[in-house]
C-alpha positions as a Markdown table, in Angstrom:
| # | Residue | x | y | z |
|---|---|---|---|---|
| 1 | Unk | 25.2 | 4.2 | 57.4 |
| 2 | Unk | 23.3 | 6.9 | 56.1 |
| 3 | Unk | 19.5 | 6.8 | 55.6 |
| 4 | Unk | 18.7 | 6.8 | 51.9 |
| 5 | Unk | 16.9 | 10.3 | 52.5 |
| 6 | Unk | 20.2 | 11.5 | 54.0 |
| 7 | Unk | 23.0 | 12.2 | 51.6 |
| 8 | Unk | 26.6 | 13.7 | 52.4 |
| 9 | Unk | 26.9 | 17.4 | 51.6 |
| 10 | Unk | 29.3 | 17.6 | 48.9 |
| 11 | Unk | 30.3 | 20.9 | 46.9 |
| 12 | Unk | 28.5 | 21.2 | 43.8 |
| 13 | Unk | 30.2 | 20.1 | 40.6 |
| 14 | Unk | 30.8 | 22.7 | 38.0 |
| 15 | Unk | 32.0 | 22.0 | 34.3 |
| 16 | Unk | 33.0 | 24.6 | 31.8 |
| 17 | Unk | 32.7 | 24.1 | 28.4 |
| 18 | Unk | 35.3 | 24.6 | 25.7 |
| 19 | Unk | 34.3 | 27.8 | 24.7 |
| 20 | Unk | 34.2 | 28.9 | 28.2 |
| 21 | Unk | 37.6 | 27.9 | 29.0 |
| 22 | Unk | 39.1 | 29.7 | 25.9 |
| 23 | Unk | 37.4 | 32.9 | 26.5 |
| 24 | Unk | 39.0 | 32.6 | 30.2 |
| 25 | Unk | 42.4 | 31.7 | 28.7 |
| 26 | Unk | 42.1 | 34.7 | 26.4 |
| 27 | Unk | 41.1 | 37.1 | 29.2 |
| 28 | Unk | 44.0 | 36.0 | 31.6 |
| 29 | Unk | 46.5 | 36.2 | 28.4 |
| 30 | Unk | 45.2 | 39.8 | 27.9 |
| 31 | Unk | 45.6 | 40.9 | 31.6 |
| 32 | Unk | 48.8 | 39.4 | 32.4 |
| 33 | Unk | 50.1 | 41.0 | 29.2 |
| 34 | Unk | 48.7 | 44.4 | 30.0 |
| 35 | Unk | 50.1 | 44.2 | 33.5 |
| 36 | Unk | 53.7 | 43.7 | 32.2 |
| 37 | Unk | 53.4 | 46.4 | 29.6 |
| 38 | Unk | 52.1 | 48.8 | 32.7 |
| 39 | Unk | 54.8 | 47.6 | 35.1 |
| 40 | Unk | 57.8 | 47.7 | 32.8 |
| 41 | Unk | 58.4 | 51.4 | 32.4 |
| 42 | Unk | 61.9 | 52.4 | 30.7 |
| 43 | Unk | 62.8 | 53.5 | 34.1 |
| 44 | Unk | 62.2 | 50.2 | 35.7 |
| 45 | Unk | 64.1 | 48.5 | 32.9 |
| 46 | Unk | 66.9 | 50.6 | 33.6 |
| 47 | Unk | 66.7 | 49.7 | 37.3 |
| 48 | Unk | 66.7 | 45.8 | 36.6 |
| 49 | Unk | 69.6 | 45.9 | 34.3 |
| 50 | Unk | 71.7 | 48.4 | 36.5 |
| 51 | Unk | 71.2 | 46.3 | 39.6 |
| 52 | Unk | 72.0 | 43.2 | 37.1 |
| 53 | Unk | 75.4 | 44.9 | 36.4 |
| 54 | Unk | 76.2 | 46.1 | 39.5 |
| 55 | Unk | 76.0 | 42.6 | 41.0 |
| 56 | Unk | 78.4 | 41.7 | 38.2 |
| 57 | Unk | 80.7 | 44.2 | 38.8 |
| 58 | Unk | 80.6 | 43.3 | 42.6 |
| 59 | Unk | 81.5 | 39.7 | 42.1 |
| 60 | Unk | 84.0 | 40.7 | 39.4 |
| 61 | Unk | 85.8 | 43.2 | 41.9 |
| 62 | Unk | 85.7 | 40.2 | 44.8 |
| 63 | Unk | 87.2 | 37.4 | 42.4 |
| 64 | Unk | 89.7 | 39.9 | 41.3 |
| 65 | Unk | 90.8 | 40.8 | 45.1 |
| 66 | Unk | 90.7 | 37.0 | 46.0 |
| 67 | Unk | 93.1 | 36.4 | 42.9 |
| 68 | Unk | 95.3 | 39.1 | 43.9 |
| 69 | Unk | 95.5 | 37.8 | 47.7 |
| 70 | Unk | 96.2 | 34.3 | 46.4 |
| 71 | Unk | 98.8 | 35.6 | 44.2 |
| 72 | Unk | 100.3 | 37.8 | 47.0 |
| 73 | Unk | 100.0 | 34.6 | 49.5 |
| 74 | Unk | 101.9 | 32.5 | 47.0 |
| 75 | Unk | 104.5 | 34.9 | 47.0 |
| 76 | Unk | 105.0 | 35.1 | 50.8 |
| 77 | Unk | 105.0 | 31.4 | 51.1 |
| 78 | Unk | 107.8 | 31.2 | 48.4 |
| 79 | Unk | 110.0 | 33.9 | 50.2 |
| 80 | Unk | 109.4 | 32.0 | 53.3 |
| 81 | Unk | 110.5 | 29.2 | 52.0 |
| 82 | Unk | 114.0 | 30.8 | 50.5 |
| 83 | Unk | 114.2 | 32.7 | 53.9 |
| 84 | Unk | 114.2 | 29.4 | 55.7 |
| 85 | Unk | 116.9 | 27.6 | 53.5 |
| 86 | Unk | 118.8 | 30.8 | 53.8 |
| 87 | Unk | 118.8 | 30.6 | 57.5 |
| 88 | Unk | 119.5 | 27.1 | 57.8 |
| 89 | Unk | 122.4 | 27.4 | 55.3 |
| 90 | Unk | 123.7 | 30.4 | 57.5 |
| 91 | Unk | 123.1 | 28.0 | 60.9 |
| 92 | Unk | 125.3 | 25.1 | 59.2 |
| 93 | Unk | 127.9 | 26.7 | 57.4 |
| 94 | Unk | 127.8 | 30.5 | 58.1 |
| 95 | Unk | 128.2 | 33.3 | 55.7 |
| 96 | Unk | 130.4 | 31.6 | 53.8 |
| 97 | Unk | 127.8 | 28.7 | 52.9 |
| 98 | Unk | 125.0 | 31.5 | 52.1 |
| 99 | Unk | 127.1 | 33.8 | 50.0 |
| 100 | Unk | 128.3 | 30.1 | 48.0 |
| 101 | Unk | 124.4 | 29.3 | 47.7 |
| 102 | Unk | 123.4 | 32.5 | 46.2 |
| 103 | Unk | 126.2 | 32.5 | 43.9 |
| 104 | Unk | 125.1 | 29.1 | 42.6 |
| 105 | Unk | 121.5 | 30.2 | 42.8 |
| 106 | Unk | 122.3 | 33.4 | 40.8 |
| 107 | Unk | 125.0 | 32.6 | 38.2 |
| 108 | Unk | 124.5 | 32.5 | 34.6 |
| 109 | Unk | 124.8 | 29.3 | 32.9 |
């Protein structure tokens, strides 16, 4: 317990008036606006937008590549199925069975 003559050391409390707060807000707003105007030059703006377009282009190219590769993979899988069926028909019935199947598959009507 502290003796009445001893007090805990606390930082001094500072209270600002509404006018001081308004003044500080206006100064901060002006400083931030000035910094943006000075920082955002036409060259910086062009670089910003160019970087964004480069990233979009890269993403689109990767997406298109994935689309093409997935289409090719689907085609290869279908081809493997056809080859597998053709081999199975050839193994069970020879050329005659394979020729009959192909004639049936590609006949009109």
